[in-house]
Structures are given as C-alpha cells and as structure tokens.
N, C-alpha and C positions, 0 to 999 in steps of 0.2 A: 504493500500500500504506500503510495506516494503522498507526502504532505507538503503543501506549498508554504513558503515563508510569508509572513505578514509584511505589510508595506513598511512598517517600522523596522523590521529585521533587515529588509532590503536597504532601507535608508542608512542604517548603521554600517552595512557593508560598503555602500557607495561612499559614505563619508571617509571611511578608512582608505579606500582606493584613491579618492581625490587627494587626500593628504600626501600619499606616496607620489602621485603624479606630479604634484607641485615640487617635489624634491628632485625629479628627473634623474633617478639613480642610474638609468641606462647611459647617461653621459659619462659615467665613471666606471661602471662595472660591466664586464662581459658575462655572457650567459653561463660560463663555468666558474665565475666568482660567486661561490655559493654561500648563502646564509642558512644556518641551521637553527631551527626553533625546537626547543624541548621544554614542555611545561613542567616536567619533573623527571627524575631518574627512572621511574617506573613506566613512563609513557614512551610510545614509539616516537622517534623524531620526525620532523618535517624539514625537507630542504626546499629552499626557494631559489629559483633561477630567474635572474633579471634579464630580460631579452630586449634588444633594441639598438645596442651600440653598433652592431655589425650590419644593420640594414634599416629598412623602413618600418618594420613591424616592432611595436612596443608592447610588452606584456610581462606578467609575472606568473611563473608556473610554480604551484605548490604541490610537492610530491610527498604524500602523507603516508608514513609507515614504511617498514622495511621492504616489503614487496615493491612498492611504488618507487622507492629510492634505488633498489636493485635494477628495476626496469629502466629507470632514468639513465643509469650508467651503461646498460646494455644498448640503449638507443643511441647514446653518444658515441658508442664504439662500433655501430653496425654500418660501417661505410660501404660494404659490399652488398648489402641487402637492398633489393628494389624498394624505393620509397613507399610504394603502395602496400608493402608488407611490414614496414617498420611500425605501423600503427598498433601492432600486437604488444608493444612495450609502452604505449602511451597511457599512463594511469595517473591522472593529476586533475587539479582544479586550476583553470587558467583564467587570470584576470587580463582581459584584452583592452588596450587603448587603441581603438581602431577608427574606422570611418562609418558614416551613417549607412551606407549600402551593405555593410557586412551584417547588420542587425536583422534578426527575425522580427516579425510583428510583435510577438510576446515580449521580446527584449526591449523594443521601442516603447511599448505600453508601460512597462515598469518605470522607465526613465521619465515618461510623460507624467505619470501619476505622482512621481516624486518631485516634479516641478523643475528638474534640471534642464538647462538649455545649452547643451554642448554644441560647439561650432568648430568646423575645420577638421583637417587631417589629424589622425591619431588623438582625437579628443573625445571620442565616443566610447564610454566604458561599458563593457558587457562581460559576462562570465560564462564559461563552458566547463562542463565536467567531461573528462576523457576517461573512458573505460573500454578495454579491449572488446567487450561483448556488445556494447551499444554504440550508436552514433553519438557524436558530441551533442550534449543537451544542457539546458539550463539547470543549475543546481536546485535541489529540493531544500526544504526547511533546514534539515540537519547540516547540509553542505554549506548553506548560506551562513549559518551560525559558526561553523568550523572555520570557514574562510575569513570571516570577520575577525576572529581571534588571531588567526595567523597574520593577517595584514596589520593588525594593531601592533603585534610584537615585532613584525618586520620593520615597521616605521621606527620603533625605538632602536632597533639594531642599526638601521641606516643612519639614525641621528648620531650614534656612537662613532660610526665611520666618519661622518662629517665633522665631528668634534675632535678627530685626531687619532682614534684607535687604529693602530697599524695591524694589518692582516696580510700575510704574504700569500696571496691567492695563486701567484705564479708557481709556487712550490707545492701546490695541492692542499693548501690549508683553507679552513672555513672560519667564518665568524659564528661562534656558538652563542646563542642567547638562551639561557636556561634558568628556570625558577629554582631558587635555593630555599627549600622548605625550612631548614634549620634557622635561617636568618630572615625568613619571610620576605625575600627580595629577589629581583631578577639580576643575574650577572651576565656580563658579556666578555668573552675571551676568545683568543685564537687557539685553534687546535687542528690536527690533521682531519681531512675530510673522511667521514665514515662511509665506507663502501661495503655494504653487507653482501655476504654470499648466501644464496639460497640453495640449500641441499634438497634436491628433488628426490622424492621416493622412487624406488625402482620396483614397480609391481611385478610379482612373480606369477608365472603360469604353472599351476600345481595340478592341473588335470592330466594325469599320466596317460590316460587313454587317448586324449586329444593330442598330447605331445607325440605319442607313438604314431598316431595317424598322420600328423604333419610331417614327421621325419621320414615316413614311408614314401612321400611324394618325390618325384624325380626332380633333380636340379635342372633349371632351364636357362642359366647364364644371363638372365635379365638383370639390368641395372635400373632401379626404380627411384623415383622421388616421392617422398611422403611428407605431407604438410597439412596444417589447418590454415588454408589460404584465405586472405581477405579480398573480397570482390567489391568493386565500386558500385555497390547497390544497397538499398535499404529494405528491411522487412518491417512493414507497418502492420501490427497485429494488436487488436484491442486487449488481448490477453496480457500484454506487457505495458508498463506505465511509461515507456519511452521507446523510440524506434531502435530496432536491432541492426547491428552491422551484419551484412551477409557474409557468413564464414562457411567454408566448404572443406571438409576433410577429403583430401584427394590423394590417390595413389596413381602415379603416372609412369609410363615407360619412357626412359630418357632417349631411347633410340628413335622412336617414331612420334613421341609426344602424345600418344594415346592415353586417355583417361581410363584406367582399368577398374577403379572403385571410387565411389564418391558418396558423401553423406552431408546434407545440409545441417549445420549445427544450430541448436537453440539453447537458451540458458539452462534448461533442466537436463540437458544431456550430460551423461558421465563421459568426459572426454577420453578417459583411459579405456572404457569399454568400447567406445566408438572406434578408437584407433586400433585396438586389438581385433575387433570384428572385421575392420577393413583389411588388415594384413592377413588374418587367418582365412577369410573368405577367398582372398587371392590365391594363397598357397593351396587350399583345397581344390580350387578349380584349375590353376595354371602350373602348379609346382613350386619349388623352392628357388627364389631369385638369388643371384650371385651377391648383389649389393643393394642396400637401401640407403639413400642419402636423405637426411632430415635437416631442418633449418637451424636448430639450436639444441642446447643441452636439455631443455625441458622435454622435447620430443624424443631425444636420444635416450633419456632415462626411462621413458614410458615403455619403449619396445626393446630395451637392452637385453632383458632376461629372455624374452621370446626369441630374439635373434640368436642369442648364444645357444639356446637349447635346440634350435632347429638348424643352426649352422649357416646363418646369413651374416655377411660382412656388413657392419653398420658404420656410417661416416656422417660427419657434420659439414654442411656447406651453406653459407648464407644465400648463395645463389642456387636455385633449383630450376634448371632450364625447362624441364617438362611442365612443371607447375606454373612457372612464370609465363611461359608461352600461352598456356591455357587462360591464365588471368588476363593477360594483355589482349588475347583474342576475344574473350568475353566482354571486356570493357569497351573494346573498339566496336564490336558488333552491336552492343547495347546502345552506344551513343553515336 
C-alpha cells in the first residue's frame, strides 16, 4: 500500500532542497566527492553524491543503506556495461535541479500547490526514486520524510566544508556526518570512504534425481549468455502502486543470437527459481552447454552450484553480445 506525503511534508523537503541549491555545492564538488550521513552507529549509512560540476545536469543522489551504496560503486565501475543495462544498480532517491519540461504533471502540481515559482534552466526541483524493479517514480510519504532528513544533514555537512573543514576527496576519503549519542550532538570528520561488499548466497541444487538426469544429457558445445535484461519498456498494471520496469530473464546462444529461454519478471517472482528453471529447462531439452556467461557476481553466485554439478564453465562479462543484441533489436523495433 502506497501512502502519499502531505503538502506540509513536501514543503519541508523542498525547503531543504532550496537551501542546498543556494549553496551551489556542484561548483566545488565532483560526483565522487562523497558525503556520508549516519544518524547513529546502529543505522545503515547514506552516501550523497553531488552531481553537476562535470556537465549541465545538477542533482543530489542519496544512496541509503549498504545494498544501495554497494550498487553505487558497482555503477561507477561498470564502464563496459551497455548503459541501458546499468540501471540494475540504480537504487537511490534523486533530488533533481532541472528544467520545466522534465517534470511530470504530478510533479508540477506539487510545486504549484506549494506556491513556488521556479524560473530558468536547472531551477526546477523535483524528486525521483530509483529502484531496479520499477520505473523512476515520485517518492511516497516515507521516502519524502527520509529524504528531508538526509538533505537537512547534508546542508550542515556542506556548511562545515564551506567553513574550512578539509577533506581529501582525491585520496578516496569522505566527509562523515554522524550523530554522537553519548554527547547528544552531530560530529563531522574525514574518514576513508566505506565501500561495502555484499556476499551473495550460493543456492544449492540438492535434488539428486534431477542432478543425475541433467548430467545424463549430452554436451552440445554451446556458449550461452544468461541475464535478467532491462528493456526500454514499461509495464503498467493496477496490481502495483507504480509502473514496473520491463525485465526479461533471457538465455541466448552467442553464436546465432537466438533466444532459447525467456521469462518476463514481476516483483513477486523468486529470481533464483526463475533463473534455475530457465537453465534447467534448456539442459533438459538441448543438452549441456560448454559455457555460460553472466553479467555480474550476483548472477554468477545464483547458478554457480548448478554449473559445477552439471559440468558447465561459468564466466562473468559485463558485455553479453547475444542478450545485448536482443535488447537493442527490441528497443529499435518498438520505437
């Protein structure tokens, strides 16, 4: 169930965003000069990326929690991945300082009700939530409140920088703003950027009868690409409170680009079961492939045990030619 923020909650968020805009932090900071907000030692941190120094776009990305921070660094390092597939790592709330034509009608109505009269380039403030499962959408009540608190603390952290606090961002350090419970005060200090590692579970295939059946299939020397690919399409379904990103679990042959197995993903799907079923169905019909290439460590860990038990070579590559060709063809045909 989605709950919308009240007008006063939106007003508080906009007031925080306007105060930061007046500081113009993108004139001094690059997007990898990160500010870390931590309400207390028990809470997961938030990192804030200030965008705008390198181009026309101005904004603040708030990456909340270990998974979102992990994905942020994966995104920053995914240079070989097709841009339309890097969205799988975008998990954040984004405060945009953009242009009037970028706003949806709902976003414009919020500004209108609040009585703001923004004018000109990079002066229109609006907010988007990025989640790999959904299309970018307006924040709900809890996200508005959360982003308000983040921007308030970010403002104070930026004030510290303006007042002379030195942080060596070039060496990979961050400005940490953390609440000290013992002294009931916020502290600001320089520290190394925290780059969390996510240990993905490796599901095991324990069905001995199925394993024996799979291993009995003949090798076929095929080289396959396996991915949950993102298509440039939207699924609008009243069952969900916001539009879904169209994701397709695809198994393709790298030699001829043929799609061998596919499954349209929805939020209630168990991704591990879907991926297992796609690979197992192929083996039962076509035999044991020589190699399967996957996009990242997440996919690698899901089918690692299955591949080991059946005797399939498993490799990681950010570029998956067979999958990427299908996605490009789909997007070109659709538009």
